[in-house]
C-alpha positions as CSV (number, residue, x, y, z in Angstrom):
1,M,-15.8,-32.5,-30.6
2,F,-19.3,-31.0,-30.9
3,V,-20.5,-33.1,-27.9
4,T,-17.7,-31.8,-25.7
5,R,-18.4,-28.2,-26.5
6,W,-22.1,-28.8,-26.0
7,K,-21.5,-30.4,-22.7
8,L,-19.1,-27.5,-21.7
9,F,-21.8,-24.9,-22.7
10,L,-24.5,-26.7,-20.7
11,L,-22.2,-27.0,-17.6
12,M,-21.4,-23.3,-17.8
13,L,-25.0,-22.4,-18.2
14,A,-25.9,-24.5,-15.2
15,V,-23.2,-22.8,-13.1
16,L,-24.4,-19.3,-14.3
17,L,-28.1,-20.0,-13.5
18,G,-27.2,-21.6,-10.2
19,T,-25.7,-18.4,-9.0
20,V,-28.4,-16.1,-10.0
21,G,-30.3,-15.1,-7.0
22,C,-27.5,-16.3,-4.7
23,Q,-25.7,-13.0,-4.6
24,R,-25.3,-11.5,-1.1
25,R,-26.0,-8.0,-0.4
26,D,-23.5,-6.6,2.1
27,G,-24.8,-4.4,5.0
28,P,-27.7,-4.6,7.4
29,E,-31.4,-5.3,6.5
30,L,-33.0,-2.0,5.3
31,V,-36.6,-0.9,5.1
32,T,-38.0,1.5,2.4
33,V,-38.9,4.9,3.8
34,K,-40.8,7.4,1.8
35,G,-42.9,10.4,2.7
36,V,-44.0,14.0,2.3
37,V,-43.0,17.2,4.3
38,T,-45.2,20.3,4.4
39,L,-44.8,23.6,6.1
40,D,-47.8,25.5,7.0
41,G,-49.9,23.2,4.6
42,R,-47.5,23.8,1.6
43,P,-44.9,21.3,0.2
44,L,-41.5,21.9,1.6
45,P,-38.9,21.6,-1.1
46,K,-35.1,21.1,-0.5
47,A,-35.5,20.0,3.1
48,V,-33.2,17.5,4.5
49,I,-34.7,14.5,6.4
50,R,-32.4,12.6,8.8
51,F,-33.4,9.3,10.6
52,E,-31.1,8.7,13.5
53,P,-31.5,5.2,15.1
54,I,-32.3,5.3,18.8
55,N,-30.7,2.6,21.0
56,R,-29.0,0.8,18.2
57,E,-25.2,0.4,18.6
58,G,-23.5,0.9,15.2
59,G,-26.5,1.8,13.4
60,A,-25.9,4.7,10.8
61,H,-28.5,7.2,10.0
62,S,-30.5,7.5,6.8
63,V,-31.0,10.8,4.8
64,G,-33.4,12.1,2.2
65,V,-34.1,15.5,0.4
66,T,-37.5,16.8,-0.5
67,D,-38.3,17.6,-4.1
68,K,-40.5,20.4,-5.2
69,S,-43.7,18.4,-4.1
70,G,-42.1,17.8,-0.6
71,R,-41.7,14.1,-1.4
72,F,-38.6,12.3,-0.1
73,Q,-37.0,8.7,0.0
74,L,-34.4,7.9,2.6
75,K,-31.0,6.6,1.6
76,Y,-28.6,4.6,3.9
77,T,-25.7,5.0,1.6
78,R,-25.0,7.0,-1.6
79,S,-26.4,3.9,-3.5
80,T,-28.6,2.1,-1.1
81,Y,-32.2,3.2,-0.3
82,G,-33.8,2.5,3.1
83,A,-33.4,2.8,6.9
84,L,-32.7,0.5,9.6
85,P,-35.8,-1.1,11.3
86,G,-36.6,0.4,14.7
87,D,-37.2,3.7,16.5
88,H,-35.5,6.8,15.1
89,L,-35.0,10.5,16.1
90,V,-36.1,12.5,13.1
91,R,-34.5,15.7,12.1
92,I,-35.7,18.0,9.4
93,T,-33.8,21.1,8.3
94,T,-33.7,23.6,5.5
95,G,-30.5,25.6,6.5
96,D,-26.9,24.9,5.7
97,P,-24.4,27.2,7.2
98,G,-21.6,25.7,5.5
99,A,-23.1,26.0,1.9
100,V,-21.0,27.2,-1.1
101,D,-22.0,28.6,-4.3
102,E,-21.0,27.2,-7.8
103,F,-17.7,29.2,-7.5
104,G,-16.9,27.8,-4.0
105,N,-17.8,31.0,-2.2
106,P,-19.4,30.7,1.2
107,T,-23.1,31.3,1.0
108,E,-25.2,30.5,4.1
109,I,-28.6,29.1,3.5
110,P,-31.0,30.3,6.1
111,E,-33.1,27.9,8.2
112,L,-36.9,28.2,7.7
113,L,-37.9,25.8,10.5
114,P,-38.1,26.1,14.4
115,A,-35.5,24.2,16.3
116,I,-37.9,21.6,17.4
117,Y,-37.6,20.0,14.1
118,H,-33.9,19.8,13.8
119,K,-31.5,21.0,16.5
120,N,-33.8,20.2,19.5
121,S,-36.0,17.7,17.5
122,T,-39.0,16.3,19.3
123,L,-39.9,14.0,16.3
124,T,-39.6,10.2,16.5
125,Q,-40.7,7.6,14.2
126,T,-40.7,3.8,14.1
127,V,-39.6,1.9,11.0
128,S,-40.9,-1.6,10.5
129,G,-42.2,-4.0,7.9
130,S,-41.0,-3.8,4.5
131,S,-42.2,-0.3,3.4
132,N,-43.2,2.9,5.3
133,Q,-44.9,6.1,4.2
134,F,-44.8,9.0,6.6
135,Q,-46.3,12.6,6.5
136,Y,-44.8,15.4,8.4
137,D,-47.0,18.6,8.7
138,L,-44.7,21.1,10.1
139,K,-45.6,24.6,11.5
140,S,-43.4,27.7,11.2
141,T,-44.7,28.9,14.6
142,A,-44.0,25.7,16.4
143,R,-42.1,26.0,19.6
């Protein structure tokens, strides 16, 4: 009886160890993207950074929000960090015309940045390798 249980235990252990590392992650291959955003030389907190793939059918965008130091890390989904490899149009914004306060009342958050950084963005970035660090030094007077 002991030998049978011991063999069963070893068989289960072998199966368990054989499956470790064989788990498949669903979704496309992603690359880590981090960075810093400044406005007129100062960290820009609460800015939304959006990387939109250029010339990639079916590729979703990645988004990040800057902290008080202007640092961000992109997320592809709510629980998955990274961005698709390749060329991206980059949009950076601070405004939110559809914002609501804690009571559900409309409260518009004004845009601090010129349109060339968001609506009419001229920013592009190439994501490659396994990890990327980008710096965006924005100017409030840019046209």
